[in-house]
C-alpha positions in Angstrom: -155.5 189.4 208.9 -158.8 188.5 210.4 -160.2 191.8 209.6 -159.1 191.3 205.9 -160.7 188.3 205.7 -163.7 189.2 207.0 -164.1 192.0 204.4 -163.2 189.4 201.6 -166.1 187.1 203.1 -168.4 190.0 203.2 -167.8 191.0 199.6 -168.2 187.5 198.3 -171.3 187.1 200.3 -172.8 190.2 198.9 -171.7 189.4 195.2 -173.5 185.9 195.4 -176.5 187.3 197.1 -177.1 190.0 194.4 -176.9 187.5 191.4 -178.8 184.8 193.3 -181.4 187.0 194.1 -182.7 187.7 190.7 -186.1 186.7 190.3 -188.1 187.7 187.1 -191.5 189.1 187.5 -194.6 188.3 185.4 -194.9 188.9 181.7 -196.7 187.9 178.4 -195.7 187.9 174.9 -192.2 187.2 175.4 -190.2 184.5 173.4 -188.0 181.3 174.8 -185.6 178.9 173.6 -183.7 176.1 175.1 -179.8 175.7 174.8 -177.6 173.3 176.8 -179.9 173.1 179.9 -180.3 176.8 179.7 -183.8 178.0 179.2 -183.4 181.6 177.8 -186.2 184.2 177.9 -186.2 187.6 176.0 -188.5 190.6 176.0 -192.2 190.6 176.7 -195.0 192.8 178.1 -195.5 193.3 181.9 -198.9 194.8 182.3 -202.1 194.3 180.9 -202.3 197.4 179.3 -199.6 196.6 176.9 -197.5 199.7 177.9 -194.7 198.3 179.9 -192.6 196.5 177.2 -189.3 195.1 178.4 -185.9 194.0 177.0 -185.3 191.7 179.8 -183.3 188.9 178.9 -182.3 186.0 181.2 -182.1 182.2 181.4 -183.1 179.4 183.8 -180.5 176.7 184.6 -182.6 173.5 184.3 -179.8 171.2 184.6 -180.5 170.8 188.4 -183.6 169.8 190.1 -186.1 172.5 191.3 -189.8 173.2 192.3 -191.7 176.2 191.0 -193.0 176.8 194.6 -189.4 177.1 195.9 -187.6 180.2 194.3 -184.4 179.5 196.0 -184.1 176.4 194.0 -184.4 178.1 190.6 -181.3 179.3 189.3 -182.1 182.5 187.4 -179.4 184.6 185.5 -179.9 188.1 184.5 -178.3 188.8 181.0 -180.1 192.2 180.2 -176.8 194.1 180.7 -175.7 192.4 177.1 -178.1 194.9 175.5 -180.9 192.7 174.6 -183.7 194.0 172.1 -187.0 195.8 173.1 -189.6 193.6 171.9 -192.7 191.6 172.4 -194.8 189.2 170.2 -191.7 188.0 168.9 -190.2 184.4 168.3 -187.1 182.5 169.1 -185.3 179.8 167.8 -181.7 178.5 167.9 -179.1 178.3 165.1 -175.6 178.7 163.8 -173.0 176.0 163.2 -173.2 174.4 166.6 -176.7 175.3 167.4 -175.4 177.8 170.0 -177.0 181.0 168.6 -180.1 182.5 169.6 -182.3 184.3 166.8 -185.0 186.5 167.9 -187.3 187.0 164.9 -190.1 190.0 164.5 -192.1 191.4 167.3 -192.6 195.0 167.9 -191.7 197.4 170.7 -194.8 199.9 170.7 -198.6 199.5 171.7 -199.4 202.2 169.4 -198.0 204.2 166.4 -194.8 202.8 164.8 -194.8 199.1 165.7 -191.2 198.7 164.6 -189.6 201.8 165.2 -185.7 201.5 166.0 -185.5 197.7 166.0 -184.0 194.9 163.6 -186.1 192.2 162.4 -183.6 189.7 163.3 -181.4 189.7 166.4 -178.7 187.2 166.9 -177.4 186.3 170.5 -174.1 184.4 170.8 -174.4 182.3 173.9 -170.6 182.0 174.1 -169.5 185.4 173.6 -172.6 186.8 175.5 -173.1 189.3 172.5 -176.0 190.6 170.5 -175.8 191.4 166.9 -178.6 193.1 164.8 -178.5 191.2 161.5 -179.0 193.9 158.7 -180.6 191.6 156.0 -180.4 193.1 152.3 -182.1 191.9 149.0 -185.3 189.7 149.1 -186.4 189.9 152.7 -189.8 189.2 154.7 -191.8 192.3 155.8 -191.6 193.2 159.5 -194.2 191.3 161.4 -195.3 189.9 164.7 -197.3 187.1 166.6 -195.7 184.0 164.6 -193.7 181.3 165.6 -190.5 179.8 164.0 -189.2 176.4 163.6 -186.0 174.7 163.0 -185.2 171.9 160.6 -182.2 170.5 158.7 -179.0 172.5 157.6 -179.5 175.1 160.1 -182.6 176.3 158.4 -185.5 178.1 160.1 -189.0 178.3 158.9 -191.3 181.6 159.5 -195.0 181.3 158.3 -197.5 184.1 158.0 -197.9 186.3 161.0 -199.5 189.8 161.7 -198.5 193.0 160.1 -200.9 195.4 161.9 -204.3 194.9 163.6 -206.1 193.7 160.5 -203.5 192.6 157.8 -202.2 189.0 157.5 -200.6 187.3 154.7 -199.6 183.4 154.5 -196.1 183.7 153.0 -193.7 181.2 154.1 -189.7 182.4 154.4 -186.6 180.2 155.1 -183.8 181.8 157.1 -180.4 180.4 156.8 -178.7 180.7 160.1 -175.3 179.8 158.6 -175.2 182.3 156.0 -177.6 184.7 157.5 -179.9 185.1 154.1 -183.5 184.7 153.3 -185.5 182.8 150.7 -189.2 182.9 149.9 -190.6 179.2 149.7 -192.7 178.1 147.0 -194.6 175.4 149.1 -198.0 174.6 147.8 -201.4 174.3 149.5 -200.4 176.6 152.4 -202.9 176.9 155.1 -205.0 180.3 155.4 -203.0 183.4 156.9 -202.6 183.1 160.5 -201.0 184.6 163.6 -200.8 183.6 167.4 -200.2 179.8 166.4 -197.5 177.4 167.5 -194.9 175.6 165.2 -193.4 172.5 166.0 -190.9 170.5 164.2 -191.7 166.7 164.1 -189.1 164.0 164.4 -190.0 163.1 160.5 -188.9 166.6 159.6 -192.2 168.1 159.1 -193.6 171.4 160.8 -196.7 171.0 162.6 -198.7 174.4 163.0 -201.2 174.3 165.8 -204.0 176.8 166.5 -203.7 180.2 165.6 -206.0 183.0 164.5 -206.9 185.2 161.5 -208.8 188.2 160.2 -212.0 187.4 157.9 -214.1 190.3 157.0 -212.4 192.5 159.6 -213.2 190.0 162.4 -210.9 187.8 164.4 -211.5 184.1 163.7 -209.8 181.4 165.9 -208.4 178.2 164.1 -209.5 174.7 165.4 -207.4 172.7 163.2 -203.7 171.7 162.8 -201.7 172.2 159.8 -198.7 170.3 158.2 -196.1 171.6 156.0 -193.3 169.3 154.5 -190.1 170.3 153.5 -188.3 168.5 150.8 -184.9 169.7 149.7 
């Protein structure tokens, strides 16, 4: 009996150690989103040559206190086994009826050649079922692109503005994705900013979306923005 208990204890100890020992390594151009005290991270690039693209998918439990200097206090959970997309320079927003769905928009999976080979423009992750769904959009949909930022607002809607299509082409279109019906619509917003990529989009308390920073191509030259741009939505 004592020997049996020893084996059970050893098994549980190894099981706990295996999952508690997960600590993600460095990366760039990943996407992240917060749901119910869990900060999810998806994809990214893991070297300076943009050649190691990862599909790693994990979250950090932020419900308990921790410090960045003590990895033992940081509760990381690896979900890569769920079949996460191989992407970097994508963006993530929450959605669905209960805001428990993660939507990964855009990004690409190659440092050269076909940026969008073998990938869906929208990937949906159900945080309850821990299941991925590649959304096959039909009809009028945005062109695949990367280096943009999504922003949530009322009624399960998500806004996607501009973004890069390749190294020299950017367009300032504004698309609205309905996370409840999984459908797209092209906005007719006026006075839009110049085409941009690499910016940050933030939804304000008044329902407006603030676009901060970013860059654009002017006469084949990359030019940084220094101003902030507002976009108002009235439905």
